[in-house]
VEXMI-321561 format. One record per atom (N, C-alpha, C): residue in one letter; x, y, z. Coordinates in steps of 0.05 Angstrom, whole numbers, padded with zeros to 5 digits, always signed. Atoms other than C-alpha are relative to their C-alpha. Example, Ala and Ser with C-alpha at 12.3 -4.5 7.8 and 13.67 -1.06 7.14 Angstrom:
A+00018-00024+00000A+00246-00090+00156A+00018+00024+00000S-00016-00024-00001S+00273-00021+00143S-00015+00022+00014
This chain:
M+00017-00024+00000M+00000+00000+00000M+00018+00025+00000K-00015-00025+00000K+00021+00072-00010K-00006+00015+00027P+00004-00013-00026P+00031+00105+00059P-00010+00029-00004A+00010-00027+00000A-00009+00169+00071A+00012+00014+00024F-00014-00013-00022F+00032+00217+00113F-00020+00013+00020S+00020-00011-00018S-00031+00249+00142S-00008-00021+00021V+00008+00022-00018V-00050+00181+00172V+00023-00008+00017I-00024+00006-00016I+00021+00168+00194I+00003+00019+00023F-00001-00020-00022F+00021+00233+00234F-00024-00003+00019L+00024+00004-00017L-00050+00220+00259L+00006-00022+00021T-00002+00023-00018T-00034+00152+00289T+00024+00003+00019T-00022-00003-00018T+00034+00170+00318T-00004+00023+00020L+00005-00023-00018L+00012+00237+00348L-00021-00007+00021I+00020+00006-00020I-00051+00212+00381I+00010-00023+00018G-00012+00021-00016G-00013+00150+00404G+00017+00011+00022A-00017-00013-00020A+00038+00194+00440A-00017+00014+00021G+00018-00013-00018G-00019+00235+00470G-00014-00019+00019Q+00012+00021-00017Q-00055+00173+00495Q+00020-00011+00020G-00020+00012-00018G+00009+00144+00523G+00008+00020+00022L-00007-00020-00020L+00027+00209+00559L-00022+00002+00022F+00021+00000-00020F-00041+00212+00592F+00001-00025+00018L-00001+00025-00016L-00037+00139+00613L+00023+00000+00020A-00023-00002-00018A+00032+00152+00643A-00007+00018+00024L+00007-00018-00022L+00005+00211+00684L-00020-00012+00019F+00021+00012-00017F-00056+00174+00708F+00011-00024+00015T-00013+00022-00014T-00013+00113+00726T+00014+00011+00025Q-00014-00011-00023Q+00029+00157+00771Q-00020+00010+00021Q+00020-00009-00018Q-00033+00188+00802Q-00013-00024+00015S+00012+00024-00012S-00062+00119+00814S+00018-00013+00021Y-00020+00010-00019Y+00002+00096+00848Y-00001+00017+00025A+00000-00019-00023A-00001+00158+00892A-00026-00003+00016L+00025+00004-00014L-00074+00144+00909L+00002-00022+00021F-00003+00023-00018F-00053+00079+00942F+00025+00003+00017G-00023-00005-00017G+00008+00110+00975G+00025-00013-00009L-00024+00013+00011L+00058+00076+00930L+00020+00020-00011L-00017-00022+00010L+00086+00142+00903L-00010+00025+00013P+00009-00025-00011P+00084+00213+00930P-00020+00015-00019H+00019-00016+00016H+00026+00257+00907H+00016+00024-00012Q-00012-00023+00014Q+00046+00311+00857Q-00019+00023+00001D+00017-00024+00002D+00021+00382+00852D-00020-00004-00022A+00021+00003+00020A-00044+00385+00814A+00008+00012-00027R-00009-00012+00025R-00011+00429+00762R+00017-00019-00017F-00016+00019+00014F+00036+00372+00744F-00018-00017-00018Y+00019+00016+00016Y-00023+00329+00722Y-00016+00018-00020G+00015-00018+00017G-00061+00389+00694G+00014+00008-00026W-00015-00009+00024W-00008+00416+00647W+00009-00024-00016G-00007+00024+00015G+00014+00346+00629G-00023-00011-00017S+00023+00010+00015S-00056+00326+00608S-00006+00019-00023L+00004-00019+00022L-00062+00390+00567L+00021-00004-00022L-00021+00007+00020L+00004+00372+00533L-00009-00025-00016A+00011+00024+00014A-00027+00304+00516A-00022+00008-00018L+00022-00009+00017L-00088+00341+00489L+00011+00014-00025V-00013-00013+00023V-00042+00382+00444V+00008-00021-00021F-00009+00022+00018F-00013+00318+00414F-00024-00012-00014T+00023+00012+00012T-00082+00288+00402T-00014+00019-00019L+00012-00020+00018L-00108+00353+00372L+00016+00003-00025A-00017-00001+00023A-00048+00356+00326A-00005-00024-00019G+00006+00024+00015G-00063+00285+00304G-00027+00003-00015L+00027-00004+00012L-00136+00303+00291L+00002+00019-00023I-00003-00019+00022I-00116+00363+00249I+00014-00013-00024A-00014+00014+00022A-00068+00319+00209A-00019-00018-00016S+00019+00018+00014S-00125+00271+00193S-00016+00014-00021F+00017-00014+00019F-00163+00325+00156F+00014+00003-00028F-00014-00002+00026F-00109+00328+00102F-00003-00026-00016H+00005+00026+00014H-00129+00256+00085H-00027+00000-00013L+00028-00001+00009L-00200+00277+00068L-00002+00015-00026G+00005-00014+00025G-00222+00295-00002G-00020+00023+00004R+00021-00021-00006R-00282+00334+00025R-00001+00003+00031P-00001-00002-00029P-00265+00355+00097P-00027+00009+00012E+00026-00009-00011E-00333+00389+00105E-00019-00023+00004R+00018+00023-00004R-00365+00320+00102R+00012-00020+00020A-00013+00018-00019A-00321+00291+00157A-00019-00012+00019W+00019+00010-00020W-00380+00284+00204W-00014-00025-00010R+00014+00024+00010R-00410+00231+00158R+00016-00026+00006S-00016+00024-00006S-00353+00184+00176S-00008-00014+00026A+00008+00011-00025A-00386+00172+00243A-00026-00016-00001V+00027+00010+00001V-00453+00147+00218V-00001-00031-00001Q+00000+00029+00003Q-00432+00074+00206Q+00012-00014+00025W-00013+00010-00024W-00411+00061+00278W-00007-00029+00007R+00008+00028-00006R-00449-00005+00281R+00019-00020-00014T-00016+00020+00015T-00403-00038+00229T+00028+00010-00006S-00026-00011+00009S-00343+00008+00217S+00017+00007+00024W-00019-00008-00021W-00282+00013+00262W+00009+00028-00004L-00007-00028+00004L-00266+00079+00229L-00020+00018+00012S+00021-00016-00012S-00333+00107+00250S+00003+00000+00031R-00004+00002-00029R-00320+00082+00321R+00024+00017+00009E-00023-00017-00007E-00252+00116+00321E-00008+00029+00000V+00009-00028+00003V-00284+00181+00297V-00017+00009+00024I+00016-00006-00023I-00331+00177+00357I+00016+00000+00026V-00015+00003-00025V-00282+00154+00410V+00021+00022+00003L-00021-00020-00002L-00227+00204+00393L-00009+00026+00013P+00009-00025-00013P-00266+00268+00409P-00010-00005+00028A+00009+00007-00028A-00297+00233+00470A+00024-00001+00018F-00024+00001-00016F-00227+00218+00496F+00011+00028+00004M-00011-00027-00002M-00204+00289+00481M-00017+00017+00020G+00018-00016-00018G-00265+00318+00518G+00005-00008+00029I-00005+00009-00028I-00254+00276+00581I+00028+00008+00009L-00028-00008-00006L-00179+00290+00577L+00001+00030+00007F+00001-00029-00006F-00194+00365+00576F-00012+00005+00028L+00012-00003-00026L-00240+00359+00636L+00019-00009+00022Y-00019+00010-00020Y-00187+00318+00673Y+00021+00021+00006G-00021-00021-00004G-00134+00372+00661G-00012+00025+00013A+00012-00025-00011A-00182+00430+00675A-00007-00004+00029S+00006+00005-00028S-00204+00398+00740S+00024+00003+00018H-00025-00004-00015H-00132+00395+00764H+00008+00029+00001L-00010-00027+00001L-00115+00465+00742L-00018+00020+00014S+00019-00017-00013S-00178+00497+00769S-00002-00005+00030G+00003+00008-00028G-00173+00461+00836G-00027-00011+00007F+00027+00012-00005F-00244+00435+00828F+00003-00030-00001D-00004+00029-00001D-00233+00364+00851D-00014-00012+00025P+00014+00009-00023P-00288+00345+00900P+00001-00031+00004V+00002+00029-00006V-00293+00277+00934V-00027-00010-00009L+00025+00011+00010L-00346+00237+00898L-00009-00026+00013L+00006+00026-00011L-00341+00171+00933L+00021-00007+00021I-00018+00010-00021I-00312+00142+00997I-00004-00030+00002L+00002+00029+00000L-00297+00068+00994L-00002-00010+00029P+00002+00011-00027P-00310+00022+01054P+00027+00000+00015S-00026+00000-00012S-00235+00021+01065S+00008+00028+00009G-00006-00027-00007G-00237+00096+01075G+00014+00016-00022L-00013-00013+00022L-00204+00112+01008L-00019+00019-00014S+00016-00020+00012S-00230+00176+00978S+00005+00001-00031I-00002-00001+00029I-00245+00178+00903I-00009+00028-00009N+00006-00027+00009N-00240+00248+00875N-00010+00001-00029A+00011-00003+00027A-00269+00276+00811A+00022-00006-00021T-00021+00006+00020T-00201+00272+00776T+00006-00029-00003I-00003+00029+00002I-00196+00198+00792I-00022-00012-00017M+00022+00010+00017M-00264+00186+00762M+00004+00007-00029L-00005-00009+00027L-00248+00228+00701L+00024-00015-00013G-00023+00015+00009G-00180+00193+00695G-00007-00028-00007G+00009+00027+00006G-00213+00125+00698G-00015-00001-00026M+00016-00001+00025M-00262+00145+00643M+00019+00004-00024A-00018-00006+00022A-00206+00173+00600A+00018-00024-00006T-00016+00024+00004T-00165+00109+00610T-00015-00020-00017I+00017+00019+00015I-00222+00066+00584I-00002+00010-00029L+00002-00011+00027L-00230+00113+00524L+00027-00001-00015A-00026+00001+00013A-00155+00114+00511A+00005-00028-00011F-00004+00028+00010F-00152+00038+00505F-00020-00006-00021A+00020+00004+00021A-00217+00038+00465A+00010+00013-00026L-00010-00014+00024L-00185+00088+00417L+00023-00016-00012F-00021+00017+00011F-00123+00044+00410F-00012-00024-00015V+00012+00024+00013V-00167-00016+00394V-00014+00008-00026C+00014-00009+00024C-00210+00023+00344C+00020+00006-00022T-00020-00007+00020T-00149+00051+00308T+00014-00025-00011G-00013+00025+00010G-00114-00017+00305G-00019-00017-00016M+00019+00018+00014M-00177-00054+00283M-00008+00011-00027I+00005-00010+00027I-00186-00007+00224I+00016-00016-00020Y-00018+00015+00018Y-00128-00046+00194Y-00001-00030+00005A+00000+00028-00007A-00132-00112+00231A-00024-00015-00011C+00025+00014+00009C-00203-00126+00206C+00000-00006-00030L-00001+00004+00029L-00181-00126+00133L+00012-00027-00007R-00009+00027+00004R-00177-00200+00117R+00018-00003-00025F-00015+00004+00025F-00149-00191+00047F+00028+00012+00001L-00027-00010-00004L-00088-00154+00074L+00012-00016+00023Q-00009+00019-00019Q-00053-00211+00109Q+00020+00013+00020E-00020-00012-00018E+00003-00167+00138E-00014+00015+00023W+00014-00015-00021W-00049-00127+00178W-00020-00018+00016H+00021+00016-00012H-00100-00182+00193H+00011-00018+00022S-00012+00015-00022S-00071-00203+00260S-00005+00015+00026P+00002-00014-00026P-00082-00188+00335P+00024+00016+00006L-00025-00015-00005L-00010-00164+00335L-00003+00029-00009T+00003-00027+00009T-00033-00102+00297T-00011+00018+00022V+00011-00016-00022V-00076-00078+00355V+00019+00001+00024V-00019+00001-00022V-00025-00100+00407V+00023+00020-00005N-00022-00018+00007N+00030-00060+00371N-00009+00029+00001F+00009-00027-00002F-00012+00002+00366F-00001+00009+00029I+00001-00007-00029I-00022+00000+00442I+00028+00003+00011L-00026-00001-00012L+00050-00015+00459L+00017+00023-00012L-00016-00022+00012L+00081+00035+00410L-00009+00027+00010G+00010-00025-00011G+00035+00090+00433G+00008+00003+00029G-00008-00001-00028G+00049+00073+00505G+00030+00006+00004A-00029-00005-00002A+00124+00072+00493A+00007+00029-00004S-00006-00028+00005S+00126+00141+00462S-00012+00018+00021G+00013-00016-00021G+00078+00168+00514G+00016+00000+00026F-00015+00002-00025F+00118+00143+00574F+00028+00013-00003T-00025-00015+00005T+00183+00169+00542T-00004+00030+00002L+00007-00029-00002L+00150+00237+00535L-00005+00008+00029A+00005-00005-00029A+00126+00232+00607A+00025+00002+00016T-00026-00001-00014T+00197+00219+00630T+00013+00027-00005L-00010-00026+00006L+00220+00282+00595L-00015+00022+00015Y+00017-00019-00014Y+00161+00321+00624Y+00006+00000+00030A-00005+00002-00028A+00175+00295+00694A+00028+00011+00007A-00027-00010-00005A+00250+00312+00689A+00000+00030+00001M+00002-00029+00000M+00229+00384+00676M-00016+00011+00023F+00019-00011-00020F+00174+00392+00728F-00003-00016+00025A+00002+00017-00024A+00179+00334+00778A+00022-00020-00002S-00023+00017+00006S+00249+00306+00774S+00001-00026+00016A+00000+00025-00017A+00238+00256+00831A-00016-00022-00013Q+00017+00020+00012Q+00187+00220+00787Q+00011-00010-00027A-00011+00008+00026A+00231+00215+00725A+00009-00029-00001G-00009+00028-00001G+00259+00148+00747G-00024-00019-00003F+00024+00017+00002F+00189+00119+00754F-00010-00002-00029F+00009+00000+00028F+00167+00141+00684F+00021-00013-00018G-00021+00011+00016G+00235+00123+00655G+00001-00031+00001G+00000+00029-00002G+00233+00052+00682G-00023-00013-00015W+00022+00011+00015W+00164+00040+00654W+00003+00005-00030A-00005-00005+00029A+00185+00072+00587A+00018-00021-00011I-00018+00022+00010I+00241+00021+00581I-00015-00026-00003I+00015+00025+00001I+00195-00037+00598I-00019-00001-00024I+00020+00000+00022I+00141-00016+00549I+00013+00001-00027T-00015+00000+00026T+00191-00001+00494T+00011-00027-00007L-00010+00027+00005L+00221-00070+00502L-00023-00018-00008L+00024+00016+00007L+00151-00101+00500L-00009+00007-00028A+00007-00008+00027A+00137-00060+00438A+00019-00012-00021F-00020+00012+00017F+00201-00085+00407F-00006-00030-00005A+00007+00029+00003A+00180-00157+00421A-00024-00003-00017G+00025+00002+00016G+00111-00145+00392G+00005+00006-00029R-00005-00007+00028R+00137-00111+00330R+00017-00020-00014S-00017+00021+00012S+00190-00164+00319S-00016-00024-00006A+00017+00023+00006A+00137-00217+00324A-00016+00004-00025S+00015-00005+00024S+00096-00183+00270S+00018-00001-00025L-00019+00001+00023L+00158-00176+00225L+00006-00029-00006W-00005+00028+00004W+00173-00250+00235W-00024-00014-00013R+00024+00012+00011R+00101-00269+00220R-00003+00008-00030N+00005-00010+00027N+00095-00225+00158N+00021-00010-00020A-00021+00010+00018A+00161-00250+00129A-00006-00028-00009R+00007+00027+00006R+00131-00320+00128R-00027-00004-00012L+00027+00002+00012L+00064-00304+00097L+00002-00009-00029K+00002+00009+00028K+00045-00338+00032K-00026+00011-00011P+00025-00011+00012P-00004-00302-00014P-00021-00021-00005K+00021+00019+00004K-00071-00336-00017K-00009+00000-00029S+00008-00002+00028S-00082-00313-00089S+00026+00000-00017T-00022+00000+00019T-00037-00323-00149T-00012+00010-00027V+00009-00008+00027V-00040-00301-00222V-00018-00022-00011Q+00016+00023+00010Q-00067-00371-00237Q-00029+00001+00011T+00026-00001-00012T-00125-00365-00188T-00016+00024-00008A+00013-00025+00007A-00139-00294-00209A-00014-00001-00027I+00012+00001+00027I-00152-00311-00282I-00012-00028-00006G+00013+00026+00004G-00174-00384-00273G+00015-00018-00018I-00016+00017+00017I-00117-00416-00311I+00021-00014+00017K-00017+00015-00018K-00077-00472-00278K+00028-00004-00011H-00026+00004+00012H-00016-00469-00323H+00022+00009+00020P-00020-00007-00021P+00047-00468-00278P+00017+00025-00007R-00016-00023+00007R+00082-00413-00318R-00018+00020-00015I+00015-00021+00012I+00043-00350-00331I+00016+00026+00005V-00015-00025-00003V+00081-00285-00344V-00016+00023-00011Q+00015-00023+00008Q+00047-00218-00347Q+00020+00019-00015T-00017-00018+00015T+00077-00173-00401T-00011+00029-00002A+00012-00027+00000A+00028-00114-00398A-00026-00001+00016Q+00025-00002-00016Q-00031-00090-00357Q-00023+00011-00017G+00022-00011+00017G-00071-00064-00416G+00002+00030-00004A-00003-00029+00003A-00046+00008-00411A+00030+00006-00001M-00028-00007+00003M+00019+00042-00428M+00012+00013+00025G-00009-00014-00024G+00024+00084-00364G-00013-00009+00025G+00012+00007-00026G+00004+00083-00292G-00029+00008+00002S+00028-00007-00005S-00065+00092-00262S-00003+00005+00030F+00006-00004-00028F-00099+00107-00196F+00009-00025+00016N-00006+00025-00014N-00090+00034-00177N+00030-00004+00005T-00029+00004-00003T-00015+00033-00189T+00012+00022+00017R-00011-00021-00017R-00005+00099-00152R-00008-00003+00029E+00011+00000-00027E-00048+00086-00091E+00003-00027+00015F-00001+00025-00013F-00038+00012-00077F+00028-00013+00001F-00027+00010-00002F+00037+00006-00080F+00018+00023+00006H-00017-00022-00009H+00092+00047-00047H+00020+00009-00021G-00017-00008+00022G+00136+00047-00109G+00030+00002+00007R-00027-00002-00008R+00201+00041-00070R+00015-00026-00005S-00016+00024+00005S+00258-00008-00082S+00002-00017+00025A-00003+00018-00022A+00271-00068-00039A+00022+00009+00019S-00022-00010-00017S+00336-00037-00013S-00010+00023+00018F+00011-00022-00016F+00299+00026+00009F-00019-00011+00021F+00018+00012-00019F+00246-00017+00042F+00015-00012+00024S-00016+00013-00021S+00299-00056+00081S+00014+00021+00018T-00013-00022-00015T+00334+00009+00101T-00020+00013+00020V+00021-00012-00018V+00269+00038+00130V-00004-00019+00024K+00004+00019-00022K+00260-00026+00172K+00023+00002+00020M-00022-00002-00018M+00330-00020+00200M+00000+00026+00016I+00001-00026-00013I+00321+00054+00215I-00020+00000+00023F+00020-00001-00021F+00257+00045+00254F+00006-00019+00023L-00008+00018-00022L+00284-00014+00294L+00021+00014+00018L-00021-00014-00015L+00344+00029+00315L-00011+00024+00015L+00009-00026-00012L+00308+00095+00327L-00023-00004+00020A+00023+00003-00017A+00243+00070+00357A+00005-00017+00025F-00003+00018-00022F+00271+00017+00403F+00028+00001+00012V-00027+00002-00011V+00347+00011+00411V+00009+00026+00012A-00011-00026-00010A+00366+00084+00417A-00014+00010+00025P+00013-00011-00024P+00312+00106+00466P+00004-00017+00025V-00006+00017-00023V+00323+00045+00511V+00027+00006+00012L-00027-00006-00009L+00397+00060+00515L+00001+00027+00014L+00000-00027-00011L+00386+00134+00528L-00015+00001+00027L+00015+00001-00025L+00333+00120+00581L+00015-00014+00022A-00016+00015-00020A+00378+00070+00615A+00023+00017+00011V-00022-00018-00009V+00436+00120+00617V-00012+00021+00018N+00012-00021-00016N+00388+00172+00645N-00006-00009+00028L+00005+00010-00027L+00372+00128+00704L+00024+00004+00018T-00024-00004-00015T+00444+00134+00726T+00011+00028-00001Y-00009-00027+00003Y+00462+00202+00698Y-00023+00017-00011P+00024-00015+00009P+00398+00244+00696P+00007+00023-00018S-00005-00021+00019S+00396+00291+00637S-00024+00006-00016G+00022-00007+00016G+00339+00328+00607G+00006-00001-00030L-00008+00000+00028L+00378+00334+00542L-00002-00029-00011L+00001+00028+00009L+00385+00258+00537L-00029-00009-00004L+00028+00008+00003L+00310+00249+00548L-00013+00014-00024G+00011-00013+00023G+00294+00301+00496G+00009-00013-00026I-00010+00015+00023I+00338+00265+00446I-00014-00027-00003A+00013+00026+00000A+00307+00199+00466A-00028+00002-00012F+00028-00002+00011F+00236+00223+00452F+00000+00007-00029I+00000-00008+00029I+00254+00257+00386I+00008-00023-00018L-00009+00023+00016L+00292+00196+00361L-00022-00021-00002Q+00021+00020+00000Q+00236+00150+00382Q-00024+00008-00017Y+00022-00009+00017Y+00183+00193+00349Y+00006-00003-00030F-00008+00003+00029F+00221+00195+00283F+00001-00029-00007G+00000+00029+00005G+00231+00120+00290G-00029-00010-00004L+00027+00008+00003L+00156+00112+00298L-00013+00009-00026L+00009-00009+00027L+00143+00154+00236L+00009-00020-00021A-00010+00019+00019A+00188+00106+00198A-00014-00027+00003E+00014+00025-00005E+00155+00046+00231E-00028+00000-00012R+00027-00001+00011R+00086+00070+00211R+00000+00001-00030W-00003+00001+00029W+00109+00083+00139W+00004-00029-00009F-00006+00028+00007F+00136+00012+00137F-00025-00017+00004F+00025+00015-00006F+00071-00015+00168F-00019+00002-00024F+00019-00003+00022F+00029+00015+00112F+00012-00011-00026A-00012+00009+00025A+00078+00000+00056A+00003-00030-00002Q-00004+00029+00001Q+00087-00073+00076Q-00025-00014-00009A+00025+00014+00008A+00014-00089+00063A-00002-00002-00030N+00000+00006+00028N+00010-00121-00005N-00029-00005-00009H+00028+00003+00010H-00058-00109-00037H-00002-00021-00022P+00003+00021+00021P-00083-00169-00078P-00002+00011-00028Q+00003-00010+00027Q-00097-00123-00137Q+00027+00003-00013N-00027-00003+00013N-00021-00117-00147N+00008-00025-00015L-00005+00023+00017L-00024-00187-00176L-00005+00007-00030Y+00006-00008+00027Y-00054-00154-00237Y+00019+00022-00009Y-00016-00024+00007Y-00014-00089-00235Y+00030-00004+00006Q-00028+00005-00007Q+00052-00122-00220Q+00020+00011-00021N-00018-00009+00021N+00081-00101-00287N+00009+00029+00004I-00007-00028-00006I+00078-00027-00266I+00012+00001+00028S-00010-00001-00027S+00090-00040-00191S+00029-00008+00000
């Protein structure tokens, strides 16, 4: 498939925003049970607004993928059967609750809504954070299932697609949270950094598993099955037209095999190896500069990973258009 950069930015930006929020709420949840010290409300408030900026940037990027942006609202009407429609509904819902979560912290309006039998007080921000957490994971699932539900694209049709969307978004979000904490709550940078390393390693394992699986896929269709002729040797010499067409432009990335392999090596190094090493060094020698470099390298690595993800999908129609592809 031909990667669309608007969708690449959409999925990586909202993934980082979701991951950053999940990192902040994880710390708040630990603090609720006395496992970590409570942070100033502004730490959670400004952090959640930063996550909102990332998700908003992703939403804006998505509009560049639309031929008629004024009709974008129509994409939500098929929510019963379309994962894209569900994503279109869940994304603004997540952004709305995320805004309320941050605003509640920054305004100081955080009343106690519930007292558990154990005496534990549940404030408004905890309730909002719990709702946003459910929506964040629902958004990961909806985004991943847009691609995983396509049976005819074998490279995407796997549970690993959804798992990797969750882990890659979580990895970038926790790395960003480590940088944010180093700037505004340095004592918590180690907590976020440790989780960033763990999630990045899990993401590496998940992405490696999908690469291993996809390398061993065998096409279900062949030229013989496509045209109904069982002869063992069929060679296509022309597609019926002298030049390219919409199909040859939109369903194949048009890059060489060496370029394709280079992109894979780049994203493995930038998205996984480099940030893990930098985060590990930061645990011993704290440095905001190292963390900034780690996040930037990881994000560029995820851009390359997402390009590779889209480009690797081999549409069955390329059996016919292989002469141009």
